[in-house]
PAKOL-950208 format. One line per field, with one value per atom (N, C-alpha, C): residue number from 1; residue in three letters; atom name; z, y, x. Coordinates in steps of 0.02 Angstrom, whole numbers, plus 50000, padded with zeros to 5 digits. Layout:
num = (NUM_...)
residuo = (ALA_...)
atomo = (CA_...)
w = (Z_...)
v = (Y_...)
u = (X_...)
END
This chain:
num = (1_1_1_2_2_2_3_3_3_4_4_4_5_5_5_6_6_6_7_7_7_8_8_8_9_9_9_10_10_10_11_11_11_12_12_12_13_13_13_14_14_14_15_15_15_16_16_16_17_17_17_18_18_18_19_19_19_20_20_20_21_21_21_22_22_22_23_23_23_24_24_24_25_25_25_26_26_26_27_27_27_28_28_28_29_29_29_30_30_30_31_31_31_32_32_32_33_33_33_34_34_34_35_35_35_36_36_36_37_37_37_38_38_38_39_39_39_40_40_40_41_41_41_42_42_42_43_43_43_44_44_44_45_45_45_46_46_46_47_47_47_48_48_48_49_49_49_50_50_50_51_51_51_52_52_52_53_53_53_54_54_54_55_55_55_56_56_56_57_57_57_58_58_58_59_59_59_60_60_60_61_61_61_62_62_62_63_63_63_64_64_64_65_65_65_66_66_66_67_67_67_68_68_68_69_69_69_70_70_70_71_71_71_72_72_72_73_73_73_74_74_74_75_75_75_76_76_76_77_77_77_78_78_78_79_79_79_80_80_80_81_81_81_82_82_82_83_83_83_84_84_84_85_85_85_86_86_86_87_87_87_88_88_88_89_89_89_90_90_90_91_91_91_92_92_92_93_93_93_94_94_94_95_95_95_96_96_96_97_97_97_98_98_98_99_99_99_100_100_100_101_101_101_102_102_102_103_103_103_104_104_104_105_105_105_106_106_106_107_107_107_108_108_108_109_109_109_110_110_110_111_111_111_112_112_112_113_113_113_114_114_114_115_115_115_116_116_116_117_117_117_118_118_118_119_119_119_120_120_120_121_121_121_122_122_122_123_123_123_124_124_124_125_125_125_126_126_126_127_127_127_128_128_128)
residuo = (MET_MET_MET_ALA_ALA_ALA_VAL_VAL_VAL_LEU_LEU_LEU_VAL_VAL_VAL_THR_THR_THR_GLY_GLY_GLY_VAL_VAL_VAL_GLU_GLU_GLU_PHE_PHE_PHE_THR_THR_THR_GLN_GLN_GLN_ALA_ALA_ALA_GLU_GLU_GLU_PHE_PHE_PHE_ASP_ASP_ASP_THR_THR_THR_ALA_ALA_ALA_ALA_ALA_ALA_ALA_ALA_ALA_ALA_ALA_ALA_TRP_TRP_TRP_ASP_ASP_ASP_ASN_ASN_ASN_PRO_PRO_PRO_ASP_ASP_ASP_TRP_TRP_TRP_ALA_ALA_ALA_GLU_GLU_GLU_ILE_ILE_ILE_SER_SER_SER_VAL_VAL_VAL_HIS_HIS_HIS_ALA_ALA_ALA_TYR_TYR_TYR_LEU_LEU_LEU_HIS_HIS_HIS_ARG_ARG_ARG_TRP_TRP_TRP_GLY_GLY_GLY_GLU_GLU_GLU_ALA_ALA_ALA_ASP_ASP_ASP_GLY_GLY_GLY_ASP_ASP_ASP_PRO_PRO_PRO_ALA_ALA_ALA_TYR_TYR_TYR_GLN_GLN_GLN_ASP_ASP_ASP_ILE_ILE_ILE_GLU_GLU_GLU_ASP_ASP_ASP_ARG_ARG_ARG_LEU_LEU_LEU_ALA_ALA_ALA_GLU_GLU_GLU_PRO_PRO_PRO_PRO_PRO_PRO_PRO_PRO_PRO_VAL_VAL_VAL_ARG_ARG_ARG_VAL_VAL_VAL_PRO_PRO_PRO_SER_SER_SER_LEU_LEU_LEU_VAL_VAL_VAL_LEU_LEU_LEU_HIS_HIS_HIS_GLY_GLY_GLY_GLU_GLU_GLU_ARG_ARG_ARG_ASP_ASP_ASP_GLY_GLY_GLY_ASP_ASP_ASP_ASN_ASN_ASN_LEU_LEU_LEU_ALA_ALA_ALA_ALA_ALA_ALA_THR_THR_THR_THR_THR_THR_GLU_GLU_GLU_GLY_GLY_GLY_LYS_LYS_LYS_ASP_ASP_ASP_GLU_GLU_GLU_LEU_LEU_LEU_PHE_PHE_PHE_THR_THR_THR_GLY_GLY_GLY_PRO_PRO_PRO_TYR_TYR_TYR_GLU_GLU_GLU_ARG_ARG_ARG_ALA_ALA_ALA_LEU_LEU_LEU_LEU_LEU_LEU_PRO_PRO_PRO_GLY_GLY_GLY_VAL_VAL_VAL_GLY_GLY_GLY_HIS_HIS_HIS_PHE_PHE_PHE_PRO_PRO_PRO_PRO_PRO_PRO_ARG_ARG_ARG_GLU_GLU_GLU_ALA_ALA_ALA_PRO_PRO_PRO_ALA_ALA_ALA_ALA_ALA_ALA_THR_THR_THR_ALA_ALA_ALA_GLN_GLN_GLN_ALA_ALA_ALA_ILE_ILE_ILE_LEU_LEU_LEU_ARG_ARG_ARG_LEU_LEU_LEU_ALA_ALA_ALA_ALA_ALA_ALA_ASP_ASP_ASP_PRO_PRO_PRO_ALA_ALA_ALA_ALA_ALA_ALA_SER_SER_SER_ARG_ARG_ARG_ARG_ARG_ARG)
atomo = (N_CA_C_N_CA_C_N_CA_C_N_CA_C_N_CA_C_N_CA_C_N_CA_C_N_CA_C_N_CA_C_N_CA_C_N_CA_C_N_CA_C_N_CA_C_N_CA_C_N_CA_C_N_CA_C_N_CA_C_N_CA_C_N_CA_C_N_CA_C_N_CA_C_N_CA_C_N_CA_C_N_CA_C_N_CA_C_N_CA_C_N_CA_C_N_CA_C_N_CA_C_N_CA_C_N_CA_C_N_CA_C_N_CA_C_N_CA_C_N_CA_C_N_CA_C_N_CA_C_N_CA_C_N_CA_C_N_CA_C_N_CA_C_N_CA_C_N_CA_C_N_CA_C_N_CA_C_N_CA_C_N_CA_C_N_CA_C_N_CA_C_N_CA_C_N_CA_C_N_CA_C_N_CA_C_N_CA_C_N_CA_C_N_CA_C_N_CA_C_N_CA_C_N_CA_C_N_CA_C_N_CA_C_N_CA_C_N_CA_C_N_CA_C_N_CA_C_N_CA_C_N_CA_C_N_CA_C_N_CA_C_N_CA_C_N_CA_C_N_CA_C_N_CA_C_N_CA_C_N_CA_C_N_CA_C_N_CA_C_N_CA_C_N_CA_C_N_CA_C_N_CA_C_N_CA_C_N_CA_C_N_CA_C_N_CA_C_N_CA_C_N_CA_C_N_CA_C_N_CA_C_N_CA_C_N_CA_C_N_CA_C_N_CA_C_N_CA_C_N_CA_C_N_CA_C_N_CA_C_N_CA_C_N_CA_C_N_CA_C_N_CA_C_N_CA_C_N_CA_C_N_CA_C_N_CA_C_N_CA_C_N_CA_C_N_CA_C_N_CA_C_N_CA_C_N_CA_C_N_CA_C_N_CA_C_N_CA_C_N_CA_C_N_CA_C_N_CA_C_N_CA_C_N_CA_C_N_CA_C_N_CA_C_N_CA_C_N_CA_C_N_CA_C_N_CA_C_N_CA_C_N_CA_C_N_CA_C)
w = (41573_41525_41551_41542_41565_41506_41521_41472_41493_41447_41462_41435_41479_41460_41490_41449_41469_41519_41507_41549_41612_41622_41682_41661_41697_41682_41722_41688_41719_41704_41749_41732_41681_41646_41598_41632_41692_41729_41748_41770_41787_41725_41670_41608_41585_41588_41567_41611_41676_41721_41702_41690_41672_41603_41557_41488_41484_41532_41531_41533_41567_41571_41503_41459_41393_41343_41363_41319_41325_41300_41308_41246_41211_41149_41160_41221_41235_41265_41282_41320_41286_41224_41190_41185_41164_41156_41223_41275_41341_41368_41362_41389_41354_41288_41250_41267_41271_41288_41358_41405_41474_41475_41438_41435_41400_41344_41307_41350_41387_41431_41485_41515_41569_41543_41482_41453_41420_41427_41400_41325_41295_41223_41201_41249_41233_41286_41266_41313_41358_41418_41464_41458_41499_41501_41532_41496_41523_41590_41605_41668_41728_41716_41770_41768_41729_41722_41787_41830_41894_41936_41934_41971_41939_41873_41838_41856_41860_41877_41947_41994_42063_42068_42029_42031_41998_41956_41921_41970_42026_42077_42142_42147_42206_42268_42326_42388_42405_42445_42463_42504_42495_42534_42596_42654_42716_42756_42734_42770_42737_42774_42743_42681_42627_42562_42527_42493_42456_42387_42335_42266_42239_42225_42194_42121_42078_42007_41970_41930_41890_41832_41825_41770_41702_41697_41633_41626_41667_41664_41597_41554_41489_41489_41546_41552_41583_41640_41673_41670_41622_41611_41673_41687_41746_41748_41691_41688_41719_41723_41750_41825_41859_41931_41950_41900_41913_41929_41973_41987_42021_42059_42094_42168_42187_42258_42289_42250_42277_42298_42278_42297_42367_42396_42461_42512_42568_42621_42678_42681_42730_42702_42741_42715_42650_42602_42535_42505_42474_42437_42372_42318_42254_42238_42226_42209_42141_42098_42031_42036_42022_42029_41961_41955_41892_41871_41807_41780_41797_41830_41853_41807_41794_41751_41790_41772_41797_41866_41889_41951_42002_42032_42078_42134_42166_42219_42193_42132_42103_42074_42041_42006_42052_42104_42150_42221_42245_42311_42368_42363_42417_42420_42362_42361_42384_42364_42385_42460_42488_42560_42598_42574_42608_42609_42554_42551_42599_42601_42646_42719_42735_42805_42825_42779_42793_42808_42769_42780_42846_42860_42922_42984_42979_43036_43052_43001_43012_42956_42959_42905_42894_42946_42938_42898_42893_42857_42782_42759_42686_42654_42594_42557_42531_42525_42496_42431)
v = (45550_45583_45652_45673_45738_45786_45850_45902_45945_45958_45998_46068_46119_46189_46228_46263_46303_46266_46202_46164_46137_46148_46124_46069_46015_45960_45966_45964_45967_45903_45882_45826_45852_45806_45826_45864_45841_45875_45946_45956_46024_46068_46041_46080_46098_46050_46063_46116_46115_46166_46236_46241_46306_46328_46281_46297_46331_46318_46351_46427_46452_46525_46554_46513_46537_46540_46511_46510_46578_46628_46697_46735_46770_46803_46857_46884_46937_46910_46847_46820_46834_46816_46824_46897_46939_47011_47042_47027_47056_47029_46963_46932_46958_46960_46983_47056_47097_47168_47175_47134_47138_47125_47073_47058_47114_47137_47191_47253_47270_47328_47319_47260_47247_47252_47232_47234_47301_47351_47417_47423_47376_47376_47396_47416_47439_47490_47539_47589_47559_47585_47565_47611_47599_47640_47708_47763_47829_47845_47813_47825_47804_47760_47734_47761_47813_47838_47863_47894_47918_47859_47804_47745_47717_47714_47690_47733_47798_47843_47829_47817_47803_47736_47687_47621_47620_47668_47671_47686_47715_47730_47696_47631_47594_47614_47614_47627_47567_47577_47520_47469_47406_47352_47343_47352_47353_47288_47241_47178_47124_47071_47016_46991_46984_46967_46913_46870_46815_46814_46816_46810_46743_46699_46635_46640_46631_46639_46575_46550_46491_46508_46471_46481_46474_46431_46418_46455_46507_46545_46583_46562_46595_46654_46667_46723_46784_46774_46826_46803_46827_46805_46817_46772_46778_46845_46872_46936_46993_46985_47039_47047_46997_47004_47014_47018_47031_47104_47118_47186_47229_47199_47237_47248_47232_47236_47304_47357_47425_47438_47395_47403_47376_47342_47310_47339_47364_47388_47338_47292_47238_47179_47126_47066_47043_47025_47008_46952_46906_46852_46839_46831_46810_46743_46694_46627_46608_46587_46563_46487_46459_46387_46353_46313_46280_46231_46231_46184_46199_46255_46273_46328_46324_46373_46427_46441_46498_46486_46425_46410_46374_46408_46374_46334_46359_46318_46252_46252_46191_46146_46176_46138_46116_46154_46138_46151_46114_46128_46121_46071_46062_46120_46140_46197_46261_46270_46330_46330_46274_46270_46280_46249_46255_46328_46364_46434_46477_46464_46503_46488_46425_46407_46437_46438_46468_46542_46577_46648_46659_46618_46626_46612_46565_46547_46601_46634_46685_46736_46784_46832_46873_46885_46926_46890_46824_46786_46788_46816_46820_46860_46838_46872_46939_46986_47052_47058)
u = (47711_47754_47771_47833_47856_47860_47852_47858_47917_47963_48022_48012_48013_48004_48062_48100_48158_48202_48214_48259_48227_48162_48128_48079_48080_48035_47971_47914_47848_47811_47767_47723_47672_47641_47590_47533_47514_47461_47480_47542_47565_47565_47589_47590_47520_47473_47404_47371_47386_47358_47384_47449_47478_47455_47447_47429_47361_47317_47251_47258_47311_47321_47338_47366_47386_47328_47272_47213_47178_47210_47188_47214_47171_47194_47247_47252_47302_47366_47369_47425_47492_47498_47563_47584_47538_47554_47574_47536_47551_47616_47626_47686_47749_47747_47805_47820_47768_47778_47808_47785_47812_47887_47908_47980_48018_47992_48027_48033_47980_47983_48035_48035_48083_48155_48166_48233_48249_48203_48216_48207_48171_48162_48091_48049_47982_47961_47923_47898_47845_47841_47789_47729_47680_47620_47639_47627_47644_47612_47556_47522_47565_47613_47655_47726_47739_47806_47836_47795_47822_47847_47813_47835_47899_47901_47961_48022_48012_48067_48093_48048_48069_48104_48080_48111_48180_48193_48258_48315_48300_48351_48331_48342_48320_48360_48327_48363_48407_48458_48501_48462_48480_48449_48493_48463_48501_48496_48457_48447_48490_48505_48543_48507_48544_48514_48553_48515_48544_48511_48551_48526_48550_48503_48519_48500_48548_48535_48555_48509_48524_48569_48622_48670_48637_48587_48554_48487_48476_48414_48412_48367_48361_48314_48282_48235_48269_48300_48339_48411_48447_48516_48559_48605_48647_48684_48700_48735_48694_48628_48586_48594_48623_48633_48707_48750_48821_48832_48880_48900_48848_48804_48751_48767_48829_48848_48832_48839_48829_48756_48711_48640_48626_48675_48666_48714_48688_48732_48736_48689_48690_48728_48734_48766_48733_48773_48747_48788_48753_48786_48748_48784_48756_48787_48744_48769_48741_48786_48768_48764_48705_48695_48706_48759_48774_48720_48704_48655_48583_48571_48503_48476_48411_48379_48343_48281_48243_48211_48207_48171_48216_48265_48310_48276_48223_48194_48165_48142_48114_48168_48217_48268_48325_48338_48393_48370_48320_48292_48343_48386_48435_48485_48510_48558_48524_48461_48424_48414_48391_48380_48445_48499_48564_48587_48579_48600_48558_48493_48449_48466_48476_48493_48560_48608_48673_48666_48626_48614_48578_48527_48489_48532_48578_48620_48670_48697_48748_48746_48699_48692_48756_48794_48854_48908_48903_48954_48945_48889_48878_48934_48953_49006_48981_49025_49009_49044)
END
């Protein structure tokens, strides 16, 4: 029997293995806070503010880069990777994978491998 979670199908054994991590009284509170913080809807730990400040202004990425984003990703919405071209000074390509959710390598392994091989074969050919 398969278990469907956020558009991804897992075997019952895979789901049971992952579910053990959720058997923790702090899991929900910590997980929800992590997402809210990442989305700018909750404050972070003040002890890490200096790191947060540095991360807010990322340096340009100078190496060939490929962003594969699942069109159906309900965790990191596709809009979050749109318009980021200015962060890359090296060859850069963003590909939106139709019908794919949060785990492109698992949900679309052939498309993922093809995109990586294309970049590896000719990094300069990546779209900007």
